[in-house]
C-alpha positions in Angstrom: 82.5 87.8 113.7 81.2 89.4 110.2 83.0 88.1 107.6 84.4 91.9 105.4 83.6 92.4 101.8 85.3 92.8 99.6 83.8 93.9 96.0 79.9 94.1 95.6 77.9 93.7 92.4 74.8 95.3 93.0 72.1 95.0 90.2 74.6 95.4 87.2 73.0 95.7 83.9 75.7 96.2 80.8 74.9 95.9 77.1 76.3 96.1 74.3 76.0 97.8 70.5 75.8 95.3 67.8 77.9 95.7 64.6 74.9 97.6 62.6 74.7 100.1 65.6 71.0 99.5 65.4 70.5 97.2 67.9 72.0 96.8 71.5 73.3 93.2 73.0 72.2 92.5 76.6 75.1 91.0 78.6 74.2 90.8 82.3 70.8 91.4 83.2 70.5 92.0 87.2 73.4 91.6 88.7 74.7 90.7 92.3 77.8 89.0 93.7 79.2 89.1 96.8 83.1 87.9 97.5 84.1 88.4 101.6 87.9 89.1 101.9 89.9 86.2 102.0 86.7 84.8 100.5 87.6 82.9 97.2 84.8 83.1 95.1 84.1 81.1 91.5 81.7 82.3 88.8 80.8 79.7 86.2 78.6 79.1 83.5 77.9 78.7 79.8 80.8 79.8 77.1 79.2 83.4 76.2 77.2 84.6 79.3 78.6 87.6 80.2 81.4 86.3 83.1 84.3 87.6 81.7 82.2 91.2 81.0 81.4 91.4 84.6 85.3 90.6 85.6 86.2 93.2 83.2 84.0 96.0 84.9 85.7 94.6 89.1 88.1 95.9 86.5 87.4 98.6 85.7 88.3 98.1 82.6 84.5 98.1 81.2 81.3 100.5 83.7 77.7 98.6 84.3 74.7 101.0 82.6 73.3 100.5 85.2 73.7 99.6 89.4 77.4 99.4 91.1 80.0 98.0 91.4 82.4 98.6 95.4 85.5 97.2 96.1 86.6 97.7 100.3 83.7 100.6 100.1 84.3 102.9 97.2 82.2 102.8 93.5 84.9 101.4 91.3 86.1 104.4 88.8 89.3 102.4 86.3 91.5 100.1 86.8 94.3 99.5 90.9 96.8 97.7 91.8 95.1 96.9 94.4 92.2 94.4 91.7 95.6 92.4 90.2 94.0 90.6 86.5 95.3 87.3 86.3 94.5 86.2 82.0 94.6 82.7 80.5 98.1 83.3 79.4 101.0 83.9 81.1 101.9 86.4 78.6 105.3 86.5 80.0 108.2 88.4 79.2 110.4 86.3 77.3 113.0 87.8 77.5 113.2 87.8 81.2 114.4 85.4 83.7 111.7 83.5 86.2 112.6 85.8 88.4 112.7 89.3 86.4 109.2 87.9 85.1 108.5 88.0 89.1 110.9 91.0 89.3 110.0 93.7 86.6 106.6 95.3 88.9 108.7 96.1 91.4 111.9 97.3 89.6 108.8 99.4 88.1 108.3 100.4 91.5 112.0 101.8 92.6 112.0 99.2 95.2 114.9 97.9 97.4 117.6 95.5 95.6 117.8 93.6 98.4 113.5 94.2 99.3 113.0 92.1 96.0 115.0 89.4 96.5 113.8 89.1 99.5 110.0 89.0 98.1 110.9 87.1 94.2 112.2 84.1 97.3 109.7 84.4 98.5 107.2 83.5 96.5 108.9 81.7 93.9 109.6 79.1 96.7 105.1 79.6 97.1 104.4 79.3 93.4 106.2 75.9 94.2 109.3 77.5 91.7 112.0 76.7 93.2 115.3 75.7 91.3 113.8 78.3 87.9 114.5 80.4 88.9 116.7 81.5 85.9 115.1 79.8 83.0 113.4 81.8 80.6 108.9 80.9 79.6 110.7 78.7 76.3 111.2 77.0 78.8 108.6 76.4 81.2 106.2 74.4 80.3 102.4 76.0 80.7 101.6 74.7 83.7 105.1 76.4 85.1 104.3 79.7 83.0 101.6 80.7 84.6 103.1 80.0 88.1 105.1 82.4 87.0 102.3 85.1 86.4 100.5 84.4 89.2 104.2 84.5 91.4 104.4 88.3 89.0 100.4 89.9 90.4 101.3 87.5 93.9 103.7 89.9 94.7 102.8 92.9 94.4 100.9 92.4 97.6 97.2 92.9 95.6 94.4 93.2 98.1 92.1 90.4 95.0 92.8 88.3 92.4 90.8 88.7 89.3 91.5 85.5 87.5 89.8 85.0 84.2 90.0 81.6 83.2 93.2 80.4 83.5 94.2 77.3 83.8 91.7 76.4 81.0 94.8 76.5 78.1 96.5 74.0 80.5 96.0 70.2 79.4 93.9 68.3 81.8 96.7 66.6 84.7 98.5 70.5 84.6 94.7 72.2 85.7 94.2 69.8 88.1 97.8 70.5 89.6 97.9 73.9 89.1 94.4 74.4 91.1 96.6 72.4 94.2 98.8 75.3 93.9 96.0 78.2 94.1 94.5 76.2 96.9 98.0 76.2 98.4 98.4 79.9 97.7 95.2 80.3 99.8 95.5 78.7 102.5 99.0 80.1 103.2 98.7 83.9 102.1 95.3 84.1 101.6 94.5 86.6 98.9 90.6 87.0 98.0 90.0 85.6 94.8 87.2 85.9 92.6 87.2 82.9 90.0 85.8 82.7 86.1 85.4 79.2 85.0 83.5 77.3 82.4 84.3 73.8 84.2 82.2 72.9 87.2 84.0 71.3 88.6 87.3 73.3 88.7 84.2 75.9 90.8 83.6 73.1 93.3 87.3 72.1 93.7 87.9 75.7 94.3 85.7 78.4 96.0 84.4 78.6 99.3 81.0 80.0 96.4 79.9 79.6 93.7 77.1 81.4 91.6 76.3 79.7 88.7 75.2 82.3 85.4 72.3 81.5 82.5 72.8 82.5 78.8 72.8 85.5 77.2 71.9 87.8 78.7 73.7 86.5 82.0 71.8 86.4 85.4 72.5 85.0 88.3 70.6 81.7 88.5 72.2 80.2 91.7 74.5 80.9 94.5 76.3 78.1 96.0 78.1 78.0 99.8 80.3 74.6 98.7 80.1 72.7 102.2 84.6 70.7 101.2 86.3 71.7 103.8 90.0 73.3 103.5 92.0 71.4 102.2 90.9 69.9 99.7 91.9 67.3 97.5 92.5 66.0 94.2 90.3 63.0 95.5 87.4 65.5 96.6 86.0 64.5 93.2 85.2 60.9 93.8 83.1 62.6 97.3 78.8 61.2 97.1 78.1 65.0 97.7 81.1 66.6 95.5 79.4 64.5 92.6 75.7 65.8 93.2 76.1 69.1 93.0 78.2 69.4 90.1 75.4 67.2 88.4 72.5 69.7 90.1 75.0 72.6 88.7 74.9 71.7 85.0 71.1 70.6 84.9 70.5 74.6 85.6 73.6 75.4 83.3 71.6 73.8 81.0 68.5 73.4 81.1 66.3 76.0 79.3 63.1 77.3 80.5 61.1 75.9 78.0 61.6 73.1 79.6 63.8 71.3 77.5 67.8 71.3 77.3 70.2 74.2 74.9 68.6 72.5 71.3 64.9 73.8 72.3 
């Protein structure tokens, strides 16, 4: 059975005005991306290539100059709780506990307290924070804070997660741990995810499909179906096929049309 498409970006172009106001900077050029329901798709590229701009368009924060972006068959015209954004910073309320942070959106929606308690318990367990319900953000590590941020979004049951380098600020060990948490969440509840990263290894660990972007103006230079089965352990990093794909993508990221590398 053919997978149902959740997000479709078709021929997207986007430019921004230069500070002088006289010229414009082309950021995205003819971008086409498909994300199926329940799929993790990673968009990888060098810093400043327009990855976050594309995510902002998918979130409804920006509009394309040309092309279209559809979600569940309908044009995206603005932000929606169906498409939740997870940023690099956890941005938790410091005066609220773990449970209170996670419950915040449900309380605003006037969900009954019994359901709030049940859902908070479910998602606290899902992200591995059982026992930390009454801790405050300043009592948690960076990785634990990001787990709270994930649970706070997931508890609202959005149809899609848009994740903008959410683990970039974490140390290497914590980052690997958070990647495994996200894979566990994906196996458990199968959210649809568009994951933005500049880390090729992270993209190959997490994603079902990887789109590789060029430097500005950002274009898609490769679409790759990741061939590794789930669950995907950390040890996959040592797999020769994994290393080969990583090397190929890095070569594409840094190679320039002039026949040299990014210093040409």
